[in-house]
C-alpha positions as CSV (number, residue, x, y, z in Angstrom):
1,M,29.9,4.2,76.8
2,S,29.5,0.8,78.3
3,A,26.1,-0.3,79.8
4,H,28.0,-1.6,82.9
5,P,30.3,0.5,85.1
6,Y,32.7,-2.5,85.5
7,D,35.0,-4.8,83.6
8,H,33.6,-8.2,82.6
9,G,37.1,-9.7,82.4
10,H,37.5,-10.1,78.7
11,T,41.2,-11.0,78.5
12,V,43.6,-12.7,76.2
13,A,43.9,-15.6,78.8
14,G,40.1,-15.9,79.0
15,W,39.4,-15.8,75.3
16,T,42.2,-18.2,74.4
17,G,41.4,-20.7,77.1
18,C,37.7,-20.6,76.2
19,G,38.5,-21.2,72.5
20,I,40.7,-24.2,73.2
21,A,38.1,-25.5,75.7
22,V,35.3,-25.3,73.2
23,A,37.4,-27.4,70.7
24,G,38.1,-29.9,73.5
25,T,34.4,-30.1,74.5
26,A,33.4,-30.6,70.8
27,L,35.8,-33.5,70.7
28,L,34.3,-34.9,73.9
29,G,30.8,-34.5,72.4
30,A,31.9,-36.3,69.2
31,G,33.4,-39.0,71.3
32,V,30.2,-39.5,73.3
33,C,28.1,-39.6,70.1
34,T,30.3,-42.0,68.3
35,V,31.2,-44.0,71.5
36,S,34.9,-43.5,70.7
37,G,37.4,-43.9,73.4
38,P,40.2,-42.1,71.5
39,L,38.0,-39.1,70.8
40,L,37.0,-38.9,74.5
41,A,40.7,-39.1,75.5
42,A,41.6,-36.5,72.9
43,G,38.8,-34.1,74.1
44,A,39.8,-34.5,77.7
45,A,43.5,-33.8,76.8
46,V,42.5,-30.7,74.9
47,D,40.4,-29.5,77.8
48,V,43.4,-30.0,80.2
49,L,45.6,-28.1,77.7
50,A,43.0,-25.3,77.8
51,L,43.3,-25.1,81.6
52,L,47.1,-25.0,81.4
53,V,47.3,-22.4,78.6
54,T,44.8,-20.2,80.5
55,W,46.8,-20.5,83.7
56,A,50.1,-19.7,81.9
57,L,48.7,-16.7,80.2
58,H,47.2,-15.5,83.6
59,L,50.6,-15.8,85.2
60,A,52.2,-13.9,82.3
61,G,49.9,-11.0,82.9
62,W,47.3,-11.6,80.2
63,G,44.6,-12.5,82.7
64,K,43.0,-10.4,85.3
65,P,42.8,-10.4,89.1
66,S,39.5,-11.0,90.9
67,G,37.4,-7.9,91.4
68,P,37.1,-4.6,89.6
69,R,40.0,-3.1,87.6
70,P,40.6,0.5,86.8
71,R,38.9,1.7,83.6
72,E,42.3,2.2,81.8
73,E,43.0,-1.5,82.2
74,W,39.7,-2.7,80.7
75,S,41.0,-3.3,77.2
76,W,42.0,-6.9,76.5
77,R,45.2,-5.6,75.0
78,V,46.4,-4.3,78.4
79,R,48.6,-6.6,80.5
80,D,47.9,-6.9,84.2
81,S,50.7,-5.0,86.1
82,G,50.2,-6.9,89.3
83,A,50.5,-10.4,87.8
84,R,54.2,-10.9,88.6
85,A,53.7,-10.5,92.3
86,G,50.5,-12.5,92.3
87,H,46.9,-11.7,93.1
88,A,45.4,-11.8,96.6
89,E,43.0,-14.7,97.0
90,C,43.9,-16.2,93.6
91,L,44.3,-20.0,93.7
92,G,46.2,-20.1,90.5
93,C,48.8,-17.5,91.8
94,R,49.1,-19.5,95.1
95,W,49.7,-22.7,93.2
96,A,52.5,-20.9,91.2
97,G,54.1,-19.8,94.5
98,R,53.1,-16.2,94.1
99,R,51.7,-14.9,97.4
100,G,51.7,-11.1,96.6
101,G,48.9,-8.7,96.8
102,T,46.9,-7.7,99.8
103,A,45.0,-10.4,101.5
104,V,41.6,-9.8,103.1
105,V,42.0,-9.7,106.9
106,P,38.9,-10.7,108.9
107,A,37.6,-8.3,111.5
108,P,38.7,-9.0,115.1
109,V,36.2,-10.9,117.3
110,P,35.7,-9.5,120.8
111,V,36.7,-11.9,123.5
112,T,34.3,-12.0,126.5
113,A,34.4,-13.9,129.8
114,P,32.0,-16.9,130.2
115,G,28.5,-15.7,131.0
116,E,29.3,-12.2,129.8
117,R,27.8,-10.7,126.6
118,A,29.8,-8.6,124.2
119,A,28.7,-5.0,123.7
120,G,26.0,-4.8,121.0
121,V,25.2,-8.5,120.9
122,D,21.8,-9.7,122.0
123,A,21.0,-12.9,123.8
124,V,20.8,-15.0,120.6
125,G,24.2,-13.8,119.4
126,A,23.0,-11.6,116.6
127,G,24.3,-8.0,116.4
128,G,21.9,-5.4,117.6
């Protein structure tokens, strides 16, 4: 049994992107230590590649949406069933043109006349 009642998001997209990014960061570090422009450029290019690979895997269903997932989807071998439609509040999905999912709708704000206070609001504006 897990020590935590929630999924930490260990996914194919996360592990692959992290592995590529570690290699790119190692190249960047070597470039800084050796004052080498080509190594710095190569490290930056590999880090950009890590970002693109992670995004592509996320869109292919090998990532995870924000928030908790059902326990049966915790394994990193399980693809995300909602990836094709897009995840609500996911910047990567929005950039890919996927606007699916359920968006968070803010609570309505009561409208009052000037000089009138809304019910349950004290003089400072805090709920009470």
